[in-house]
C-alpha positions in Angstrom: 18.1 35.0 39.3 19.6 35.3 42.7 19.5 30.8 43.4 21.7 31.2 40.4 23.9 33.5 42.2 23.7 32.2 45.1 24.6 28.9 44.1 27.8 30.5 42.0 28.7 32.0 45.2 28.5 29.0 47.1 26.5 30.0 49.3 23.3 28.2 51.3 20.4 30.6 51.7 21.2 31.0 55.7 24.4 32.1 54.1 22.6 34.4 52.1 20.1 35.6 54.4 22.5 36.0 57.1 24.1 38.5 55.0 22.2 40.5 53.7 19.3 40.9 56.1 16.5 38.7 55.5 15.8 34.9 56.9 16.4 32.6 55.0 12.9 31.3 54.6 12.0 34.2 52.6 15.5 33.6 50.6 13.6 30.3 49.9 10.0 32.2 49.1 12.0 34.3 46.4 14.1 31.6 44.9 11.4 29.8 44.4 9.0 32.3 42.6 6.7 31.8 45.8 7.1 35.5 47.0 7.3 39.6 45.6 10.6 40.9 46.1 11.0 45.2 46.5 14.3 47.0 44.8 16.1 48.1 48.1 15.6 44.6 49.4 16.8 42.7 46.0 19.6 45.8 46.6 20.0 44.1 49.9 20.7 40.8 48.4 22.4 41.3 45.8 25.0 43.9 47.4 25.2 42.6 51.0 24.3 39.2 50.4 26.4 38.4 46.8 29.1 40.9 47.0 27.9 42.4 43.6 26.2 44.8 42.5 22.3 45.4 41.3 21.5 47.3 38.3 18.4 48.3 36.5 18.1 49.1 33.1 14.1 49.8 31.5 14.5 50.4 27.9 
C-alpha cells in the first residue's frame, strides 16, 4: 500500500521519509512488512509524506 502510493507519487524512500519525519530505513521496513506501524505514524506518512488523506473504515 505505502510502496505503491510512493511510486505513484514518484518519490524515493528517502524523499518520503524526509516529508513524513521518519527514516529511510523505517520506510523500507514498513514497505517490506518487517515492521509494525502505529496509526499516528501511518497518518504522517500518508498525509504529510504522500499528500493524501487517510481513511479508516471498520465494518
